[in-house]
N, C-alpha and C positions, 0 to 999 in steps of 0.2 A: 757280163759281170766279170770283174777281175778276181783271180784267185789270190788268197792271202799268202804271202811268203813267210816261211818259218826258218828259224835258225836252230840248229841242233847243238846240244851240249850234253856232256856225260856227268852223271851224278858222282861226286867224289866218294860217296859211301859205298854204293852198290854197283856202280858202273853202268847203270841203265841209261840209254840214250833218250833224253827228253827233247821237246821242241818248245820254242817260244816265238810268238808272232814278232816279226821284224819291227812293226810299228811300235811295239811296247818297249823296245830298247833303243829308240832313236835319240833319247835323252842320254847322251854319252857321259860316262864317268859318274853317273848317279846310281847309288845302290838300289836294287829292287829285290823283292822277296818272291819266292815261289817254292813249291814243294815237289819233290821227286814223285813222278806218277807211279813208281814201283814200290819204293820203301817209305814214302811219305816224309822223308827227311826234309826239314826246312832248309832252304838254300838261299844264299846271297848271290846275286848275279850283277855284275858290272860290265857294261859294254864299253869297249875301247876301240879307238881307231887302229886299224891294222895296215899292213902293206897293201898297196894297190887298191885302196879304197874298200878293203874288206873290213868286216867287223869282228873283233876278237871278244869272246865272252869269258870273263874271269868268274869262275864258279867256286864257292866254298860253302862248307857247312855252317849254318847259322847256330850260334851258341844259345844256351838257355837264357842268358842275360841280354840277348839282342832285342831290338825293338820289335 
């Protein structure tokens, strides 16, 4: 059985390091929602192509009026 690969990102509110499964961010440039495991802040995560085939995660706090 293959182990699942995770990407790490830091919560912009509290600085906690969260992880998201690599398979969930393969749809590049599409906004996804998640919550910080520490402070429960709703987050928007966008995966983007990085240098040398790496994946960059753009993470921001989700506002109250967001979807």
